[in-house]
C-alpha positions as CSV (number, residue, x, y, z in Angstrom):
1,M,0.0,0.0,0.0
2,N,1.6,3.3,-1.1
3,Y,1.4,6.4,1.1
4,E,3.1,9.8,1.2
5,I,4.5,11.5,4.3
6,K,4.8,15.3,4.0
7,L,7.5,16.5,6.4
8,P,6.4,19.6,8.3
9,F,9.4,21.8,7.6
10,F,10.7,20.6,4.3
11,E,8.1,20.8,1.5
12,G,10.8,20.6,-1.1
13,P,14.5,20.3,-1.6
14,F,15.1,24.1,-1.6
15,D,13.2,24.3,1.7
16,L,15.6,21.7,3.1
17,L,18.6,23.7,1.8
18,L,17.4,26.9,3.4
19,F,16.9,25.1,6.7
20,F,20.6,24.0,6.7
21,I,21.7,27.5,5.8
22,E,19.7,29.2,8.5
23,R,20.5,26.5,11.1
24,D,24.3,26.8,10.6
25,E,24.1,30.6,9.9
26,L,25.8,30.2,6.5
27,D,26.2,32.9,3.9
28,I,23.7,32.1,1.1
29,H,26.1,33.8,-1.4
30,D,29.0,31.7,-0.3
31,I,27.6,28.2,0.5
32,P,30.1,25.6,1.7
33,I,29.1,22.9,-0.9
34,S,30.9,20.1,0.8
35,K,29.1,20.5,4.1
36,I,25.7,21.2,2.7
37,T,25.9,18.3,0.3
38,A,26.8,15.9,3.1
39,D,23.9,17.2,5.2
40,F,21.5,16.9,2.3
41,L,22.6,13.3,1.5
42,D,22.4,12.3,5.1
43,Y,18.8,13.6,5.2
44,L,17.9,11.5,2.2
45,K,19.4,8.4,3.8
46,H,17.2,9.0,6.9
47,M,14.2,9.2,4.6
48,E,15.1,5.9,2.9
49,A,15.7,4.3,6.3
50,M,12.1,5.2,7.3
51,N,10.8,3.7,4.1
52,I,9.7,7.1,2.9
53,E,9.6,7.4,-0.8
54,V,12.1,10.1,-1.9
55,A,10.6,12.5,-4.4
56,S,12.4,12.9,-7.7
57,E,13.0,16.6,-7.0
58,F,15.1,15.8,-4.0
59,I,17.2,13.3,-6.0
60,L,17.7,16.0,-8.7
61,V,18.9,18.5,-6.2
62,A,21.2,15.9,-4.7
63,A,22.7,15.2,-8.1
64,T,23.1,19.0,-8.7
65,L,24.9,19.4,-5.4
66,M,27.3,16.6,-6.2
67,R,27.9,18.0,-9.7
68,I,28.7,21.4,-8.2
69,K,31.0,19.8,-5.6
70,S,33.0,18.0,-8.3
71,K,33.3,21.1,-10.4
72,M,34.8,23.0,-7.5
73,L,37.3,20.2,-6.9
74,L,38.5,20.3,-10.5
75,P,41.5,22.5,-11.1
76,R,40.1,23.8,-14.4
77,P,37.7,26.6,-13.8
78,Q,35.1,27.6,-16.4
79,L,35.4,31.2,-17.8
80,D,32.7,33.4,-19.2
81,E,32.9,35.5,-22.4
82,E,34.8,38.3,-20.5
83,G,37.3,35.8,-19.1
84,N,36.0,35.9,-15.5
85,E,35.8,32.6,-13.6
86,I,32.3,31.2,-13.3
87,D,31.2,30.1,-9.8
88,P,29.5,26.7,-10.1
89,R,27.3,27.7,-7.2
90,E,25.9,30.8,-8.9
91,E,22.8,29.1,-10.5
92,L,22.0,27.3,-7.2
93,V,22.2,30.5,-5.2
94,K,20.0,32.2,-7.7
95,H,17.3,29.5,-7.4
96,L,17.6,29.6,-3.6
97,L,17.1,33.4,-3.4
98,E,14.2,33.2,-5.7
99,Y,12.6,30.4,-3.7
100,K,13.2,32.3,-0.4
101,R,11.5,35.4,-1.8
102,Y,8.4,33.4,-3.0
103,K,8.3,31.6,0.3
104,S,8.1,34.8,2.3
105,V,5.3,36.1,0.0
106,V,3.4,32.9,0.4
107,T,3.7,33.1,4.2
108,E,2.3,36.7,4.2
109,L,-0.6,35.6,1.9
110,M,-1.4,32.7,4.2
111,A,-1.6,35.0,7.2
112,M,-3.9,37.4,5.2
113,E,-6.1,34.4,4.2
114,D,-6.4,33.3,7.8
115,T,-7.4,36.9,8.8
116,I,-10.0,37.1,6.1
117,L,-11.5,33.7,7.0
118,Q,-12.0,34.8,10.5
119,K,-14.2,37.8,9.4
120,E,-17.9,37.5,9.0
121,K,-19.0,37.6,5.3
122,R,-20.8,40.8,4.3
123,G,-23.1,39.1,1.8
124,N,-24.7,40.7,-1.2
125,I,-24.1,44.4,-0.7
126,L,-26.1,45.4,-3.8
127,K,-29.1,43.4,-2.5
128,E,-28.9,45.2,0.9
129,L,-28.7,48.6,-0.7
130,T,-31.7,47.9,-2.9
131,K,-33.7,46.7,0.1
132,L,-32.8,49.9,2.1
133,S,-33.8,52.1,-0.8
134,E,-37.2,50.4,-1.0
135,V,-37.8,50.9,2.8
136,T,-36.6,54.5,2.7
137,N,-38.8,56.4,0.2
138,V,-37.2,59.8,0.1
139,E,-39.9,61.3,-2.1
140,A,-42.7,60.2,0.2
141,E,-40.9,61.7,3.2
142,L,-40.5,65.1,1.4
143,Q,-44.2,65.1,0.7
144,D,-45.0,65.0,4.4
145,V,-42.6,68.0,5.2
146,D,-44.4,71.2,6.2
147,L,-43.4,74.5,7.6
148,Y,-43.9,73.4,11.2
149,K,-41.5,70.5,10.9
150,L,-38.9,72.7,9.2
151,L,-39.2,75.2,12.1
152,K,-38.8,72.5,14.7
153,V,-35.7,71.2,13.0
154,F,-34.3,74.7,12.8
155,Q,-35.0,75.2,16.5
156,R,-33.2,72.1,17.5
157,V,-30.2,73.0,15.3
158,M,-30.0,76.5,16.9
159,E,-30.3,75.0,20.4
160,R,-27.4,72.7,19.6
161,Y,-25.4,75.6,18.2
162,E,-25.9,77.6,21.4
163,T,-24.9,74.7,23.6
164,E,-21.7,74.2,21.6
165,K,-20.9,77.9,22.0
166,K,-21.3,77.8,25.8
167,K,-18.9,74.9,26.2
168,P,-15.8,75.9,28.1
169,Q,-12.7,76.5,26.0
170,H,-9.2,76.0,27.3
171,R,-6.6,78.3,25.8
172,I,-2.9,77.9,26.4
173,V,-1.0,81.2,26.2
174,E,2.8,81.3,26.1
175,Y,3.8,84.4,28.1
176,P,7.0,86.2,27.0
177,Y,8.2,86.6,30.6
178,T,10.9,84.9,32.6
179,I,12.2,85.4,36.1
180,E,15.6,86.3,34.7
181,S,14.1,89.0,32.4
182,Q,12.0,90.5,35.2
183,K,15.0,90.6,37.6
184,K,16.7,92.9,35.1
185,V,13.5,95.0,34.8
186,I,13.4,95.5,38.6
187,L,17.1,96.3,38.9
188,N,16.7,98.9,36.1
189,A,13.7,100.4,37.9
190,I,15.7,100.7,41.1
191,N,18.7,102.2,39.4
192,S,16.7,104.8,37.5
193,R,14.9,105.9,40.6
194,G,17.4,105.2,43.3
195,R,14.8,103.1,45.0
196,A,11.4,101.7,43.8
197,S,8.2,100.8,45.6
198,F,6.4,97.6,44.9
199,L,3.3,99.7,43.9
200,Q,5.4,101.6,41.3
201,I,6.6,98.4,39.8
202,I,3.0,97.1,39.6
203,E,1.8,100.4,38.0
204,D,4.5,100.0,35.2
205,D,2.7,96.8,34.1
206,P,-0.4,95.9,36.1
207,S,-1.2,92.6,34.3
208,K,-1.7,89.7,36.7
209,I,0.9,87.4,35.2
210,V,3.6,90.2,35.2
211,V,2.9,90.9,38.9
212,I,3.5,87.2,39.6
213,F,6.7,87.1,37.7
214,N,7.9,90.3,39.4
215,F,7.1,89.0,42.8
216,L,9.1,85.8,42.1
217,A,12.0,87.8,40.7
218,I,12.0,90.0,43.9
219,L,12.2,86.8,46.0
220,E,15.2,85.6,44.0
221,L,17.0,88.9,44.2
222,L,16.5,88.9,48.0
223,Q,17.9,85.4,48.2
224,L,20.9,86.5,46.1
225,A,21.4,89.5,48.4
226,Q,21.2,91.9,45.5
227,I,18.4,94.0,46.9
228,T,16.9,94.8,50.3
229,I,13.4,95.7,51.4
230,H,12.3,98.7,53.5
231,L,8.7,98.6,54.8
232,G,6.6,101.6,54.0
233,E,3.2,102.8,55.1
234,G,0.0,101.1,53.7
235,F,-1.0,97.7,52.7
236,N,1.6,95.8,50.6
237,N,3.7,98.9,50.3
238,F,7.5,98.4,50.6
239,W,10.5,99.9,49.0
240,L,13.2,98.1,47.1
241,E,16.9,99.2,47.2
242,E,20.0,97.7,45.8
243,T,22.4,96.4,48.5
244,A,25.8,97.9,49.1
245,A,27.5,94.7,48.2
246,S,25.8,94.6,44.8
247,Q,26.7,98.2,44.1
248,D,30.4,97.6,45.0
249,K,30.4,94.6,42.8
250,K,29.2,96.7,39.8
251,E,31.8,99.4,40.6
252,E,34.7,97.0,40.6
253,P,37.0,97.6,37.5
254,A,37.0,94.8,35.0
255,G,40.1,92.5,34.9
């Protein structure tokens, strides 16, 4: 009784050759013919020992490998028309690369086929569209439209528009202020006036964000001991003056 056994990894001789190349991490452009021929023939012997009928394509590739091996052992290399030596492995490498490319494409197509088979079939789309058009009679609906219905639709649209307008909007504004820049502004104000009150600095630019930056800049100048504070009369009223150490540092000659 004849039967066939399809090995899971080697569907053909080129599949077997690629397995040997990937297993031993060989360069497909520089195949060691002696080693790969020995591995290929050893595999065929195992197939015969298991009473598995060896396909003719395996026998053909085995003969091709032995022929290439014998050519590489001969001291008389073949030359092409330009006088360059012809590598006996060139045709085999070409077939292997082509088979490897087709094998990768087949693998991708099989994955796509499995994905499509898992999806529910849509059916006859034209039939569905025809059925929907029969149910939805646009001309009949337009005949029932009157001024009252149009006004109701317009009212709903306007209400939706007003609701969208009242939704809170978050705007991000990039302010052109930094603590370093405001430190210079405060020092310039002190130098131009001799001393400056916090109220005067606020009056120069009363916007909320500038007041915050100025206050942070004053705290940093105090920490660096470049200015000092004198309390004045009134709420949040104080005077800013430059410290003596900071003035002496500016008066020191360069170098």
